[in-house]
N, C-alpha and C positions, 0 to 999 in steps of 0.2 A: 488605320486603327491598330494599336499595339496588341500584342498577345495578352497582356494583363487585362486590358480593357475588354477584349473579347471574352475572356474567362469570366470577368465580373458581369458582363452583360448576360451571359448564359446562366450565371447564378441568379440574377434578378429574374430572368425568364422562368427558371425552375420554381423559384419562390412564388412568382405570380400564378403559375399553374396550380401549385399546391393550395395557395390561398383562395383560389376560385371556388374551392369546395369547403375549406375550413373556416374562412372569413375571420380568422383570429387577429391578424395584423394588417389586413387589407392591402397586401402587396399587389393584388390584382386590380385595384382601382387605378384608373388612368393617371390621376394626379400623382400617385405614389410611384407607379411603375415607370412612367415617362420621366419623372423627375430623377429617379435613381439612375436610369440609363443615361440621361443627360449629364448627371454628375460623374459617372464612371468613365464617360467618353470625353469629358471636357466641354460639353455643350449644355451646361446647366440651364441657362436662360431659355434656350429653345425647348428644352425638355419640359420646363415648368409651363411655358406658354402652350405647348401641345397638350400636356396633361390637363391643364385647366380647361382648355377648350373641349377635349374629349370627355372630361368629367361631366360637363353640362349635358352632353348627349347620353352618357351612361346612366345618369340619374333617373332617366325614364325607362331603363331596362330592368325588368324583374321577372323572375320565374313564377308563373301563375299556373298552379295545377300541373298538367303534363306539358304545358307550353314552356319551352326553354328560351330564355332571352339570348340575344346575340352575345358572342364571346368577347367580353370586355378585356380580358387578360391578353388574348392573342392580338386583338386590335391595338391595344396599348403598346405592347412590346414590338410588334412588327412595324407599326407606323413610326415608332421612335427610332428603330434601327434604320428604316428607310430615310428618315429625316437626317440622321447623323451621317449616313453614307452619302446622301445627296450633297452634303456640304453647303447647303443654302442658308443655314441658320434659321432665324425666326421667319425669314422670307419664304421658306418652304413649308411653313406650318399648315397653311390652307390646303396645299396639295396632299400633305401627309394625312390630314383629317379626312379628306375625300377618299383616300386609299383605305383608311381605317374602317370605313363603313362596310364595304364588301368583304374585307378581311374578317370582320366580326361575324358576318353571316356565314362565311366559309368555315369559320371556327366551329360552327354547330355540327358540321360533319365529323370533325375530330372528336368533339364531345360525345357524339353518338357512338363512335367506335370505342372510346375509352370506357364509357358507361356500360356498353355491351360486354366488354372484357371484364369489367368489375363484377358482373353478375357471377362469373365463375369464381372470383375471389370470395364472394359472399357464401357460395356453396361450400367452398373449402373451409371458411371460417365456421360455418354451421357444423361441418363434420368434426372439426377440431374441438368445438364447444361440447359436442356430444361425448367426446372422449376426455373431457376436462383438460384439454391441452391449451392452457392459457398462452404459452409461447407461440403456438401455432396460430391462434387467433390474432395475436399481435403482429406476427410476421406477415400474414396475408393482408392485414389492415395497412401495414407500412407499404407493402407492394402496390396496393391499390392507390395509395397516396402518391407514390413515386410515379405511377403511370400518369397521373394528372399533371405532375411537374414536367414529365417528358413530352406531354401533349403540347406544351408551349415551347420548351427548350429545343426540341428537334427542328421545328420551323424556324426558330430564331437562329440556330446554327446554320441552317441552309441559307438564310439571308446574309449571314456574316461572311460566307464563303464567296458571295458575289462581289467582284471587284468594285470598289467605290467609284471608279471612273465609269463603269458600266451603268451604275445607278444614276450618277450625276448626268451622264449623257442621255439616258432615257428621260429623265425629268426635264432636261433642257430641250429635248426634241419634241416635247408635247406642244401642240399648237395652242395659241392664246385662247381660242374659243373653248377648248377643252379644259384648260386650267382655270379660266374664269368661271366656266360653268360648274366645275367641281367645287370651286370656292363658294359660289352662291348656293349650291346644293348643300354643302357642309354647313353653311350658316343657317339654312332653313331647318336642317336636322337638329341643330342645337336648339333652335326655338321650339321645335316640336317636343324634344326631350324635356325642356324646361316647362312647357305647357302641360305635359303629362304629370309632372310632379305637382304643379300648382293645382291641377284638377283633383288630385288625390288628397292634398293637404288643406286646401282653402275652405274657409267657412265664411258666412256672411259678415261675421265680426271682423275678420282680418282683411277683407277686400279693400277697405279704405286705406289701410297701411300699405298695401301693395301698390295702390294707385299713387300714393304720395311718394313712395320709394321710386317708382317708375319715372315720375316727373323729376325727382331730385337727381336721378342718374343722368339726366340730359344736361345738367349743369357741369360744364367742363372743368370748372375750378375745383370741384369736389373730388378728392382722391378716394381710392377704395377704402382706406382707413377711415376717412370721414364718413363715408356711406355706412361702413360697418358700425361706427359709433352711433350714428343716427338710428340704425336698425335696432341696436341693443337698447337705446333709449325708448324707442317705440314699444319694444317688447316689455320693458319694465313698466311703462305706462299702462299697457294692456293688462298685465298681471295685476297691477294695483287697482285698476278699474274693475277687474273681475272680482277681486277680493271685496271691494267696497260694495259691489252689487250683490254679492252673496251674503254679506252681513247686514243688509238693510231690509230684512224681512222678505227677501225675494226667494228664499229657499235655496240660493246658490245656483239657480239655473239661469245662466246668461246666454244660452243658445249654443254654446260650444259643445259638440257631441262628447268630447273627452271629459269635459267638466260635468256633463249630465251623468255620464256613467259612473264617475268617481263619487258624485254626490249621492247616488243611489245606495252607496255603501256607507 
């Protein structure tokens, strides 16, 4: 990997760490982070495949109360770097996905450290605010954001200093039962993440559309573009039926919780 590529990878890693708390441009999302790393290292196809696979897992990750979700930013960046250094292309995606899961959990430790240090920054900002020091508040805010970026960039830099031959040799030395097991486990985790999203979003009105889409996905001649067009068509049909049901003396209540809340107003 060239020096320019390494610098660009570190920039992506820094932005992913920053976006993990700001959520403005979504650089921390696996599909974005892995694709960018694949782009700057000349492995765009492998990066997109890895990012799309990890995105299905990360869709089920969410911070709820005091419970912190696994670190999608670290998992995305580190697994993409391992995939690139391994030199296996799209063939190494399954192994990279399996490695990403423990990395995401390990990232919680770094998150805890950074958030603990950020408490001191908050106290500094409070003191600056009491003195009407706006520049001081801004400075400590920027420092806290930079720490979030370094949380991902430093591990990424450590991985980049590992020789590519070492990573490739390690991946090739893994026995078949381990790589196959990790691939199967990674596939199961994707299904669980997708199921969590469905469980949060599904209503009794949309289940038939899901079942139809699930069956259509089994038709090998249909491309992702075709499936997307069918999904959009079903969405438009559903919206039209909802409007017709609401304007036919039914009071607008079609059983959809979101529609019920909106119709109350």
